N, C-alpha and C positions, 0 to 999 in steps of 0.2 A: 563703526567700531573698526579699530585698527588692523589691518592684516600683520599676523606674525613674521617675523624675520626669519630667514635661514640661519643655523648654524652648523660648522663641522665640527663632529665629534668621533673618538675613535670607538670602535665597534665594542671595545669592553665598556664603555660608558653609555651604549645606545640603547639598554634592554628598557623596555616599554616607552621609547621616546618615539615619536611620530614622524614618519619619514616624510621628506619634503619635495621630492620627485621621485619617477619611474627610475628603477635600478634596472641597466640593461645589461645582460651578460654581455662580457667581452672573449669569451671563449666557450668552446664546448665543456660540458661535464657530464660524464668524465671526458677528460682530453684526449684518449685513447681506448680503444678494445682491452678491457681488463677481465680477469679472472673474478667469477664471483663465489669461488670456492677454495679451497685448498684441494690439491690434486697434481693431475699430468696434463698439459696441454699437448694436443693432437692435432693431426689433421683428420678429422670426422671419417673420412673413408678408411683410413688405416684399422677401425674398430668395427667396420660392417660385418655383420654375420659372427662377432664372438658371442659366448654366453658360459655360463657356469660352467657346462659340459662340452664347451668347445673355445677354451681361453686362448688367448695371443700373445706373445711375447715382442715388447716393443723394446727399442735401442733408447737407453737413457742421454741425453745429449745436454752440453750445457751451452752451446752457442745461441747467436740470435735469433738463427733460423732454422727451420724445423723441416725435414723432408718425410715420404713416406715410411711408414713403420717405423717413426721416431716420435719422443715424447720428451717433454720437458719438465722436471719438478716446477711447480708454481703455489703461489700464495695467494689467498684473498684481497683482490686489490692491484697485484702485480701486472703490468702489460703483457698482453701475448706475444709469443716471440711469432716474427715473420713465418708466416705459411699456415701459422696454426688458426683453426675457427671452431674450436670447442675445448671444452675441459672436460676430462673422466675425474670423478670425485674420488678422493683418497682412499675411501673405503672399498672402491671398486678396483682396486689394483694392489698387486704384491710385489714388493722389491725383491728379486731373486738375489740380485747382489748390486753393486753400485753403478753397474752398466744395462742391467735387464729389470725391467717390470712387466708381471704379467696381467693383464686386464680381462675382465669378464662380462663387462657390459657395454654393449656398443651407445656412441653419442651420435646426434645429430649435428650438423652445422649450426653453432649459433648456441648451442647447450651450454649452461653454466659460464655463458659470458654477457659481461655488462658490456653494451656496444657504445662507441664513441656518442657523446650527444643524447645520450638514452635518456639522461636525467633534465639537463639543460642545453638548447640550441644557442650558439653564438648569435645575437642580436635580439633573443626572447626576453620579454619585461617579466623579470623573475621576483620583483616586489612592487607593486604599485603604491605610487604617491597616497599617502592618505592611512597607509599600513601603521598599526602598533606594532612594533618590533618586539616579537617572542624569540625565546632562545633558537627557535629552527630557522627564523629568520638570519639570527647573527651567524649560524652554522654553515649556512648556504651561502650568504655573502663572502664568509671567511674563505669556503672552499673556491669562489671564483675568484680571490686575490685582493678582496675588499680589507682594508686595515682603518678606513674612516667613510662616514657619510654624511649627508647632509640632512639634518633632521630640523623641524619646528623648535624655535624658541619656546620655553616651559612658559605658558599664560602666566602670568603674575594675577593672584585674587588677594585683594585685601578683606581682613575680615575684622570686624567692629562689633562690641557690644554695648549695649545702652541700659542705663538704669540704675538709680541712685542707692539700690538694694544688693548689686553684684559685689562680689569680693573675690579676688583670686584665690585660688587653691592652697591648702595649706594656712590660711589665714584664721584666727579666731572668729567666730561667730556673734553677732548679737542676734537678738532674738526677731529682729527685722530683716536680717542679711540672709543671703543665701549663696553659695558657690557657683560662679559664674563657669560653665562647662561647654556652651555652645561654640565659642570661639577654638576648642581642642577639636570638638567633632567634626565641624566645617573644615577647619585645616585639614584632617585628617582625609576628609572626603575629597578636597582640593587634590591633595597629593596623591591618591589614588588614581586619581585620573591624570596626573602626570602635570599638575599645575605647582607654582612656586607660591607658598602661602605667606603673606605678609600679616603679621598680626598687628593691629591698630589699637589693641588693648581695650580697656573700658573706660568710656565715657559717662559722665553724670547726665541726670534728665535737664539739660541746659541746652535750650537750641543754638546759641552763640559755639558753646563747644562742640555740639554735635555736628554743625555746619562747618566748623575750622577742620574735625578730624576727618569727616568725609572728603572735602577738598584735599586734604594731604592723601588719600587714600587715592583720588583721581590722578594726582601728580604722580605717584609712583607705581600704580597697577594698571592693569587693564580692564579688570572688574572689581566693583565693590560691594560687599556681601555686609549687610548689618543684621542685628537680631534684637527685638525689643523695641517699644516705642514705636508700634504701628497699628495699634486698634484706634477705638475712638475717644480715649480718655483725655484728661487734660494734660497728661504728662505724655501724649502719644506724640512725639514731636519730630519724629525722623522724617516723615512724609513733608513736612512744612520746609524741615533741612534742605531736602533734595532740591524742592522748589526755588528756594532761594538762590541755589548755586547755578541756574540757568534753565534755559528751554532744551527741550519741552518739560524737563522735570519728570513728575510722576505721571504717568500715561494710566497704569492700573492702580487701583489700589481697592482691596477686597476682592476675592475671588470665589467663587460658587463651589468651594471643596471643603473637605473635612477628614481630616484637621489642615490647617495653614490658610484658613479663610481669610485672615489680616494681610496675607502676604501684599506687597506693593511692588511693581515694577517701574523703573525709571532710567531716563537716557540724559546724560549731563555731560559736555563737553565730548560729544561722539562715543562715549563709554556707558556702558550699564551698570545701574545698580539696583541690587536683588536686596529688598527690604524684607526679611522673614519676621516670623514671630518669635518671641522670647522663649517660646515652650518649647524642649528641646525635641522633642518628638515632631511637632509642627514644623521647627525649625528644618528637619531632616527631610521630611516628607516636601516640604517647599524647594528645598535644595535638589531633590531627587526630580522632580517635575519641571522646574523653572532653569536652575543652575546649570544642570550636568547637561541637558541639550545644547545648551548656550556654549558650554567650554568644548564638548565635541564639536560643535559648528567652529569654534575658533580654530580647532586644531585640524580641520579640514576632514575629520573622519567621514567617510561617504554614508556610513551605517552606523548607527547608534550602537553602542556597546551595551545592549540588554539582554541579560539571560533569563529567558523566559520558558515555562512547561505549563503543558495543560494537565490539571490535576482535580480530582473531586472534593468538591468542600463535606468537610467532616458532620459540620452541624448547621443549623439554620441561624442566620445572621439578620439583623434588621439595620435599616439604613434611613436617613431624611429626606424626604423627597424635595427637590428642587437644587439638591449639592451632589456632587460627586465624590464618594466616599473611598478613601485610601486605606482599606482594611490589613492590620497587621496580621499573617498568618505564618504558622510553621509548616512548610514543606517537607514531606518524609515520603518514601518508597517503601510497599508492602507489597509482597508477592508479584512484584512485576508492574504493579500501579502506583501512580502518585495522588498523595493525598494533600488537602490543605486544612489545616486546623487553625481556627481563628484564635489570636491570643485573646482571652478573656477582659483582661483590665485595658480599657481603651483611652483613658484619658490622655488629652496631647501633652502633659507635663510628666508623664508615668514613662521616665527614660527606660525602665527595665524591659517594657514592651518591645522594644529595640532588640533587647539583646535575647529576648525570649523568642523573637522571631526571626524568619532567615528570608523574610519577601513580604510582599503585600499584593492585594487584590484590588480591583478598582469595580465598584458600584457605580452603575450610572446614575447622572441624577434623575431619571425616570424611574426608577425603582425603589420600592420602598424596602427591600431585602434581598436575600436569595436562600431558596431552599436548601436543604441538605442534599447532599449527591448531585448538586448540580456542578457541570464540568467549568471551572475557572481557568482564567490565565492567571498564572503566580510570576510577579516580577521579581526574581532575586536579586538580593543584596548580600547574600552570604551563601555559604556551602549548603547543600541539601543534608539532611539530617537522616536521623534513625526514629522509629515511633516510639522506642524507649524514651527518647528526650522530651515527647509530647507533656 
């Protein structure tokens, strides 16, 4: 599998891209001692002993240097004048006139001051390689003076659908045809992970056509994903096509899991080929289990971007011994606890189950099911919901 190259892009384009190298701060942040509040910069000792019953008048000055019993009006983020070491909050001072402020609350050295380097020290690693850049990362980089960063090139994933019965969305259907939806689903999942999805279209159940189209994908993409044609029927030609293209070809065909059992995995020309079921739900689960970790590894992300939580199962569910089951659930919070409600219609071609669910749980292959009330790990692929949506 080829290593992705680095590309340099502007911060404005860098949201959700993966940083290619450690970013080291070239300066302290903040670069100077600054006020954390609106108020009056002072020498702290000038306020010792003051109170509501013993206020003190300080001279307001405008210069860059402050002396004993003097104050400078200052706003949040402004640098402290030389000699100042604390700031009195605005509400604890009252201007008598343009030259005098009366204060009635003492401050200690460092009060209401953000010290130089308090946020970031020069030479510190501020963003590690392999980090997916979020808005707060971009803000930090901008504050440090960066206008562009090196990120990993987006992996290119070619997506192909196979089957004589498939037609493009919007076409008039005959009784033997179905709308092909897997490419738009899988392309969307790829794009969510930061990939460039390449549409290879629909190909008929013809070995030569399938072989040619997969070869095209290998030439233009880093990963090829196909759907359909991977069971054991006479028209399930995709594994055969993969094997025709080179060694080692298909290395796994058939996984002890439910759904997505017909999934096949192959390598040709040092590029991975993931052969997924034509059933939409099985294709999505297969993508989650096999394609997603592969893509994240290509992006050199050190930890899998998987959002999981512990929840109580709301009802008993059964499973098939010998197969790892990926059960779609709807996770929600009630009274401070998380619950997982299994989606009732479970066929691997029932696409609406993925819309009704926001995650899945895994039932191990050595279990025949799970009891109601059991604590389970929910792997989220959508937002947490409310009980009213169960």
